[in-house]
Every structure is written in structure tokens, then in C-alpha cells.
C-alpha positions as CSV (number, residue, x, y, z in Angstrom):
1,X,0.0,0.3,-0.1
2,X,1.1,3.4,-0.9
3,X,-0.8,5.6,0.8
4,X,0.8,8.1,3.2
5,X,-1.3,8.4,6.4
6,X,0.9,11.4,7.5
7,X,-0.9,13.2,5.3
8,X,-3.7,13.1,8.0
9,X,-1.9,13.2,11.0
10,X,-1.8,10.8,13.8
11,X,-4.2,11.5,16.9
12,X,-5.4,9.7,19.8
13,X,-9.4,9.2,20.9
14,X,-10.3,8.0,24.6
15,X,-13.9,7.0,25.0
16,X,-15.5,7.3,28.4
17,X,-18.7,5.6,28.2
18,X,-21.0,6.9,31.0
19,X,-23.6,9.7,30.9
20,X,-25.8,10.7,33.8
21,X,-28.9,10.2,31.6
22,X,-29.2,8.6,28.0
23,X,-30.5,11.3,25.5
24,X,-33.4,10.6,23.0
25,X,-31.7,11.3,20.2
26,X,-28.2,9.8,21.1
27,X,-26.9,6.7,19.0
28,X,-23.3,6.7,20.3
29,X,-22.0,4.4,23.1
30,X,-23.0,5.7,26.3
31,X,-24.5,4.1,29.5
32,X,-25.8,4.9,32.8
33,X,-24.3,4.0,36.0
34,X,-24.6,4.4,39.6
35,X,-20.8,4.0,40.5
36,X,-17.6,4.1,38.7
37,X,-14.8,2.9,39.8
38,X,-12.7,5.3,38.8
39,X,-9.3,4.1,39.3
40,X,-9.8,1.2,37.6
41,X,-10.8,2.4,34.5
42,X,-7.4,4.9,35.0
43,X,-5.5,1.6,34.9
44,X,-7.3,0.0,31.8
45,X,-6.9,3.2,29.7
46,X,-3.1,3.3,30.8
47,X,-2.9,-0.3,30.0
48,X,-4.3,0.2,26.6
49,X,-2.4,3.2,25.8
50,X,1.0,1.1,26.3
51,X,-0.6,-1.6,24.2
52,X,-1.4,1.3,21.5
53,X,2.3,2.8,21.9
54,X,3.9,-0.3,21.4
55,X,2.6,-0.6,18.0
56,X,2.6,3.3,16.7
57,X,6.1,4.1,18.7
58,X,7.9,7.3,17.2
59,X,4.7,8.5,15.8
60,X,4.3,12.3,16.6
61,X,0.9,13.1,18.0
62,X,-0.9,15.8,17.0
63,X,-4.0,15.7,18.9
64,X,-5.7,13.9,21.7
65,X,-9.7,14.0,22.2
66,X,-11.5,12.9,25.4
67,X,-15.2,11.8,24.1
68,X,-18.2,10.2,24.9
69,X,-20.6,9.7,26.8
70,X,-19.9,13.0,29.2
71,X,-15.7,12.8,29.8
72,X,-16.5,15.8,32.7
73,X,-18.0,13.1,34.7
74,X,-13.6,11.5,34.4
75,X,-12.2,12.7,37.7
76,X,-9.3,15.3,37.1
77,X,-6.7,13.0,38.8
78,X,-7.8,10.1,36.0
79,X,-7.4,12.4,32.9
80,X,-4.0,14.4,33.7
81,X,-2.6,10.7,34.7
82,X,-3.7,9.5,31.6
83,X,-2.0,12.5,29.5
84,X,0.8,12.5,31.8
85,X,1.0,8.7,30.3
86,X,0.2,9.9,27.0
87,X,3.3,12.5,27.1
88,X,5.7,9.6,28.1
89,X,5.2,7.5,25.2
90,X,4.6,9.8,21.8
91,X,6.6,12.4,20.9
92,X,3.9,15.5,21.1
93,X,3.6,17.9,18.1
94,X,4.1,21.1,19.2
95,X,1.0,23.0,21.0
96,X,-0.8,19.6,20.5
97,X,-4.5,19.8,20.7
98,X,-5.8,18.2,23.8
99,X,-10.0,18.2,24.0
100,X,-12.1,17.3,26.4
101,X,-16.1,17.4,25.9
102,X,-18.4,18.3,28.4
103,X,-21.9,18.6,29.3
104,X,-23.3,22.1,31.2
105,X,-24.4,20.1,33.8
106,X,-21.2,18.4,35.1
107,X,-19.2,21.7,34.5
108,X,-18.1,23.0,37.6
109,X,-15.1,26.2,38.3
110,X,-12.7,23.5,40.1
111,X,-13.1,20.4,38.0
112,X,-12.1,22.5,35.4
113,X,-9.5,24.4,36.9
114,X,-8.0,20.6,37.5
115,X,-8.6,19.5,33.8
116,X,-6.7,22.3,32.8
117,X,-3.9,21.9,35.2
118,X,-3.8,18.1,33.9
119,X,-3.2,19.2,30.4
120,X,-6.3,19.8,28.7
121,X,-6.5,22.6,26.2
122,X,-9.8,23.2,24.8
123,X,-13.5,22.2,26.2
124,X,-16.2,21.0,23.7
125,X,-19.8,21.6,25.5
126,X,-23.3,19.9,24.4
127,X,-25.5,23.1,24.8
128,X,-28.3,21.6,22.1
129,X,-30.4,24.1,22.5
130,X,-30.5,27.8,24.2
131,X,-34.1,27.8,25.6
132,X,-35.7,25.3,28.2
133,X,-38.5,23.9,26.1
134,X,-36.4,22.4,23.5
135,X,-33.9,21.6,25.9
136,X,-36.4,19.1,27.7
137,X,-37.6,18.0,24.3
138,X,-34.0,16.7,23.8
139,X,-33.6,15.1,27.2
140,X,-31.3,16.9,28.3
141,X,-30.9,17.7,32.1
142,X,-29.5,21.5,32.1
143,X,-31.2,24.8,31.7
144,X,-30.6,27.1,29.4
145,X,-29.4,29.1,32.1
146,X,-27.1,26.7,33.5
147,X,-25.6,26.2,30.1
148,X,-24.4,29.6,29.9
149,X,-23.0,29.7,33.0
150,X,-21.3,26.4,32.5
151,X,-19.5,28.0,29.4
152,X,-18.7,31.5,31.4
153,X,-16.8,28.5,33.8
154,X,-14.8,27.2,30.6
155,X,-14.0,30.0,28.7
156,X,-12.4,31.5,32.2
157,X,-10.1,28.5,32.3
158,X,-9.6,27.5,28.6
159,X,-8.7,29.7,25.7
160,X,-10.3,27.3,23.3
161,X,-14.3,26.5,23.7
162,X,-16.5,25.1,21.3
163,X,-19.9,23.9,21.8
164,X,-22.5,22.1,20.3
165,X,-26.0,22.9,18.9
166,X,-29.0,20.7,17.5
167,X,-31.3,22.4,14.6
168,X,-34.3,21.2,12.6
169,X,-36.1,20.3,16.1
170,X,-39.8,19.8,16.7
171,X,-41.8,23.0,15.8
172,X,-38.7,25.2,15.4
173,X,-39.6,27.8,12.9
174,X,-36.6,29.3,10.9
175,X,-37.0,33.0,12.4
176,X,-36.2,30.8,15.7
177,X,-33.6,29.4,14.3
178,X,-32.0,32.7,13.0
179,X,-32.0,34.4,16.3
180,X,-31.1,31.6,18.2
181,X,-28.1,31.2,16.2
182,X,-27.1,34.7,16.2
183,X,-27.5,34.5,20.1
184,X,-25.3,31.5,20.1
185,X,-22.7,33.5,18.1
186,X,-22.2,36.3,20.4
187,X,-21.1,34.0,23.0
188,X,-19.1,31.8,20.9
189,X,-15.3,32.2,21.2
190,X,-13.9,30.2,18.1
191,X,-15.4,26.9,16.9
192,X,-18.7,25.5,17.1
193,X,-20.9,22.5,15.6
194,X,-24.3,22.7,14.2
195,X,-26.1,19.3,13.7
196,X,-29.6,19.1,12.0
197,X,-31.7,16.8,14.4
198,X,-31.3,13.0,12.5
199,X,-33.6,10.2,13.9
200,X,-31.6,7.3,14.1
201,X,-32.7,3.8,14.7
202,X,-32.5,2.2,18.0
203,X,-32.7,5.5,19.7
204,X,-35.7,6.5,21.8
205,X,-36.5,9.7,19.1
206,X,-36.3,6.6,16.6
207,X,-39.1,4.5,18.4
208,X,-41.1,7.6,18.6
209,X,-40.5,8.2,15.1
210,X,-41.5,4.7,14.0
211,X,-44.8,4.9,16.0
212,X,-45.7,8.2,14.5
213,X,-45.4,10.1,17.7
214,X,-42.7,12.2,16.8
215,X,-44.3,15.2,15.2
216,X,-43.5,18.9,14.4
217,X,-40.3,17.8,12.6
218,X,-39.3,20.3,9.3
219,X,-40.1,18.8,6.1
220,X,-37.3,18.7,3.2
221,X,-38.2,22.3,2.3
222,X,-37.9,23.7,5.7
223,X,-34.8,21.7,6.4
224,X,-33.1,23.4,3.6
225,X,-34.1,26.7,4.5
226,X,-32.8,26.1,7.7
227,X,-29.3,25.2,6.6
228,X,-28.9,27.9,4.1
229,X,-29.5,30.2,7.0
230,X,-26.8,28.3,9.1
231,X,-24.1,29.1,6.3
232,X,-24.7,32.9,5.8
233,X,-25.4,33.5,9.4
234,X,-22.3,31.7,10.7
235,X,-20.3,33.7,7.7
236,X,-21.3,36.8,7.8
237,X,-20.5,36.8,11.8
238,X,-16.9,35.3,11.1
239,X,-17.4,31.6,11.7
240,X,-17.2,30.4,8.3
241,X,-17.7,26.6,7.6
242,X,-14.9,24.4,7.1
243,X,-16.6,21.2,7.5
244,X,-20.7,20.0,6.6
245,X,-21.6,20.9,10.1
246,X,-18.7,22.7,11.8
247,X,-18.2,26.4,11.8
248,X,-14.8,28.4,13.5
249,X,-12.9,31.4,13.2
250,X,-9.7,31.0,10.8
251,X,-7.2,28.8,12.6
252,X,-9.7,27.4,15.1
253,X,-10.6,24.4,13.2
254,X,-10.7,21.5,15.5
255,X,-7.2,19.6,14.7
256,X,-8.6,16.3,16.2
257,X,-11.4,15.9,13.6
258,X,-9.8,17.0,10.7
259,X,-7.5,14.0,11.3
260,X,-10.4,11.5,10.6
261,X,-11.7,13.9,7.4
262,X,-8.0,13.9,6.0
263,X,-7.8,10.4,6.6
264,X,-5.1,10.0,8.9
265,X,-4.4,7.2,11.3
266,X,-6.3,7.5,14.8
267,X,-6.0,5.4,17.7
268,X,-9.2,4.5,19.6
269,X,-9.2,3.3,23.2
270,X,-11.9,2.7,25.3
271,X,-15.4,0.7,25.0
272,X,-16.9,0.5,21.3
273,X,-14.0,3.1,19.8
274,X,-13.0,3.2,16.6
275,X,-9.8,3.3,15.1
276,X,-7.4,3.6,12.2
277,X,-3.9,2.7,11.7
278,X,-1.4,2.2,9.2
279,X,0.6,-0.9,10.1
280,X,3.3,-2.5,7.7
281,X,1.5,-0.7,4.9
282,X,-1.6,-1.9,5.5
283,X,-4.8,0.2,6.9
284,X,-7.0,-1.6,9.5
285,X,-10.3,-0.3,11.0
286,X,-9.9,-1.1,14.9
287,X,-13.0,-2.0,16.8
288,X,-12.8,-1.9,20.8
289,X,-16.0,-4.3,22.4
290,X,-18.7,-1.9,23.5
291,X,-19.9,-3.3,26.5
292,X,-18.1,-1.2,29.3
293,X,-18.0,-4.6,31.3
294,X,-16.6,-6.5,29.1
295,X,-14.1,-4.2,27.7
296,X,-12.5,-3.7,31.5
297,X,-12.4,-8.0,31.4
298,X,-10.7,-7.9,27.8
299,X,-8.3,-5.1,28.6
300,X,-7.0,-7.4,31.5
301,X,-6.8,-10.5,29.5
302,X,-5.0,-8.1,26.4
303,X,-7.7,-8.5,24.2
304,X,-10.1,-5.5,24.1
305,X,-10.7,-5.0,19.9
306,X,-12.9,-6.8,17.9
307,X,-10.6,-9.2,15.1
308,X,-9.1,-6.5,13.0
309,X,-10.0,-5.7,9.4
310,X,-7.6,-4.6,6.8
311,X,-9.4,-2.3,4.6
312,X,-9.5,-3.2,0.9
313,X,-8.4,-0.5,-1.8
314,X,-11.8,0.3,-2.8
315,X,-12.7,0.6,1.2
316,X,-10.0,3.1,1.8
317,X,-11.4,4.8,-1.8
318,X,-14.8,4.8,-0.4
319,X,-13.7,6.1,2.8
320,X,-11.5,9.1,1.9
321,X,-14.1,10.3,-0.6
322,X,-16.8,10.2,2.3
323,X,-14.7,12.1,5.1
324,X,-12.7,14.6,2.4
325,X,-15.8,15.9,0.4
326,X,-17.0,16.9,3.7
327,X,-14.4,19.5,4.2
328,X,-14.6,23.1,2.7
329,X,-10.8,22.5,0.9
330,X,-12.0,19.2,-0.2
331,X,-9.2,16.4,-1.8
332,X,-6.3,15.8,-3.7
333,X,-7.3,14.0,-6.9
334,X,-4.1,12.3,-6.6
335,X,-4.6,11.2,-3.6
336,X,-7.4,9.5,-4.3
337,X,-5.7,8.0,-7.5
338,X,-2.6,6.7,-5.1
339,X,-5.6,5.0,-2.4
340,X,-7.7,3.6,-5.2
341,X,-5.4,2.8,-7.7
342,X,-7.2,4.9,-10.6
343,X,-8.2,7.8,-11.1
344,X,-11.9,9.2,-10.1
345,X,-14.1,9.2,-13.5
346,X,-13.8,12.0,-15.2
347,X,-17.0,12.1,-17.1
348,X,-18.6,12.0,-13.4
349,X,-16.4,14.7,-12.5
350,X,-17.2,17.0,-15.7
351,X,-20.9,16.6,-15.2
352,X,-20.7,17.6,-11.6
353,X,-18.5,20.6,-12.5
354,X,-21.2,21.2,-15.3
355,X,-24.0,21.4,-12.8
356,X,-22.2,23.7,-10.2
357,X,-22.0,20.5,-8.0
358,X,-18.2,20.6,-7.7
359,X,-15.1,23.0,-8.3
360,X,-11.9,21.3,-10.1
361,X,-8.5,22.3,-10.3
362,X,-5.6,20.5,-11.1
363,X,-4.5,19.6,-7.7
364,X,-8.0,20.1,-5.8
365,X,-11.7,18.7,-6.2
366,X,-13.8,20.9,-3.7
367,X,-17.9,20.6,-3.2
368,X,-19.9,23.9,-3.8
369,X,-22.2,25.5,-1.7
370,X,-25.3,24.1,-3.5
371,X,-23.7,20.7,-3.7
372,X,-22.9,20.8,0.3
373,X,-26.6,20.4,0.4
374,X,-26.6,17.1,-1.6
375,X,-23.4,15.8,-0.6
376,X,-24.5,12.1,-0.2
377,X,-25.7,11.9,-3.9
378,X,-22.4,14.0,-4.9
379,X,-20.3,11.4,-3.2
380,X,-22.5,8.1,-4.7
381,X,-22.1,9.3,-8.3
382,X,-18.0,9.2,-7.7
383,X,-18.2,5.4,-6.1
384,X,-19.3,3.7,-8.6
385,X,-17.3,0.4,-9.7
386,X,-14.4,1.0,-6.9
387,X,-14.3,-2.9,-6.4
388,X,-10.6,-3.2,-6.4
389,X,-9.2,-5.7,-3.7
């Protein structure tokens, strides 16, 4: 395999599986537990870090991301011990980005001072909405006032604070979202993630939707209007889109997530964590066992991952397109050819350019504003016949 993962960088994802409550829209691997053995979990993470480092010795680590679940439920000492071990195991990039996800209800000044002291440099907050009625509908435990207070605590300790909002909510009018988004942008420091509500199978919302009980969701036209308004408002207020659902001041893009979207390598540690690792010229998909109790047991036995699967050329090419075309910067067609063993279909590219869905140059293919609204269709049109082993 000639594809060079270094073009995307190398990151570490640490999954903390516990939450105070399960949100009805969430399909992530998260669990509610009355008691958590923080020391036992710390020891398991440290053991897994050492196993991962043995396979990736000498790689420069660009970013660390604590995701979940709700990582702000981790003891600050646990986070600090993990980061101290990370620094022993890998050379770190200058000024590495170390992000911890947090829910407003679990943000306390003392904890956040300790996270900062332990090495966290960036916080990503799950605000999700800025009014109490919609927060209740989304199953969130915090109020809008608590979210603002938590944001103030976070920004007093961290130079970089991001937050998430969900739009396309039940009964949400375009004018209401425009007002809410403008208010959110006056709070924002350098980054925010804006997701249109997606109904996933296996969630509480998915079950309600299947029974016809989830009313007031936007139709296709309103959904498009909400997306267009989001792009226009964010751009006008200095937070341009750099990925389908992510906006940042120039230079403040999430470095960890860019590793995914630029198709670099990343080590996934924790229950249900996924990874992509290039080892001896072969790129592998890695998946850890998702049940927390089983994961702990398997870590003790040295087998926390499901059997690894080498990714075929077709799978790598598909993932490269799926990830890279989400970015405003687009993809390098020569890198695609390197991965796939063949160039993108020139006829399909010419057609997409002619109808205004993409913009082509010699060394770049980017999706247009119009194209981002039908991104899945664009990707599908570029994927036929990618069946090379």
C-alpha cells in the first residue's frame, strides 16, 4: 500500500462511556451507571495506551480527544494521569490540541481548573439548545441558564471552547433558529458544531418516530432553508463552515477531527472506540468491544479489540471520499488515485462541475455551496465500480 497516512496526521481518541442520562436522540455508545470505579478505569486506559504505543512507536501525536459519553464526569486526576502517560509514550506536536467533551450540568469551576492543570487545552460543550422547552424535548438535564453559566466557567479556564447546537428540532421555525444562532454566535469564542437533528434507529426518538409519535419535524424544504440560513449567518459573523456541520474562526478548526476528515491515522481506546491504523503498509479498521464491563475484562486479558480487518483499496477510497468531501478544502485527486489505484471518473467529475456541484482544479476538488446540500448524492456518483481488492 503506497498511501501515506501522514498526510492526515495521527491522533488519539479516548472514549469515556458514562453519562448521567441517555439522550433520546443519541446513538453513541453511552451508559448510565450509579457507581464508577475511577481508579480501575484509569488503570485500564493506561494499559491500553501502552499497548497502542507499542504498535505506533515514534509517531508524532497531533491531538488527543476525550469523547463519550460525558468525559467531564471523569475525575480530573484520571484525566491528568492519562495525559501524563500519553506524553511518556509518544512524541507530541508543538502545542498539541487536547480536547475534553463536557455537558453543562457536569461543569464545575474546581474540576475545570484541575482539567486545565492536568493538560487539557480545549473544551467542547454539549449545549444543544438555548431555550428550556427545547432542552427538555431533547432530554437534556441542564437549563439554558445553566448552559450559559457553564460556558462562562469553561471560558474562564480555557482559551479554546467549542459548543454544539442541534437544529431542525420539533416545531422550530426558521426565524426562531436565526435568532437563536445569532445569540449563540455572540457567545462563541472560536468554534461551534451545528447539527441538523437526525432520527437514528435504536434511539428513543427513532422508536417514537416509527410509531408516528414524533411530530413537528421540518420537511425537506424547511430543512434546506435552515441549513442555508446557518451557513449565511455563521459566515457573516466570522465563523465560516470548514466542514459540513462545523464552523470556526480561521485557524481554530478542530485539529483532532481534521485527522478523521483528512484520512489520517488515529488510535481508538475505550469501549466501542473505533480506530484507523496503518501498520506495515496496511490500513486496518479497529473496533473495541462496546460493553463497558466486557471491555474492562478484555483489557485485563489483553484482547479488548474485535478482530482487525484490513481495509481493501475500495474501502479506503470510499472512506477517503466520504471524509474528505465533507471539508470546505475538499480533496487532492492525486491522493485518491494513490489510494484507489485509479483516478476518479473524469466523466462524472465533468458532469458534477457542469451542473455546479463541485469545483475542480489540477490539485483540488471541492464541493460547492449548492453541492453541500446534496453531498451524499455527489459521493455516490463518484463511487461506482470501486471494487478493486
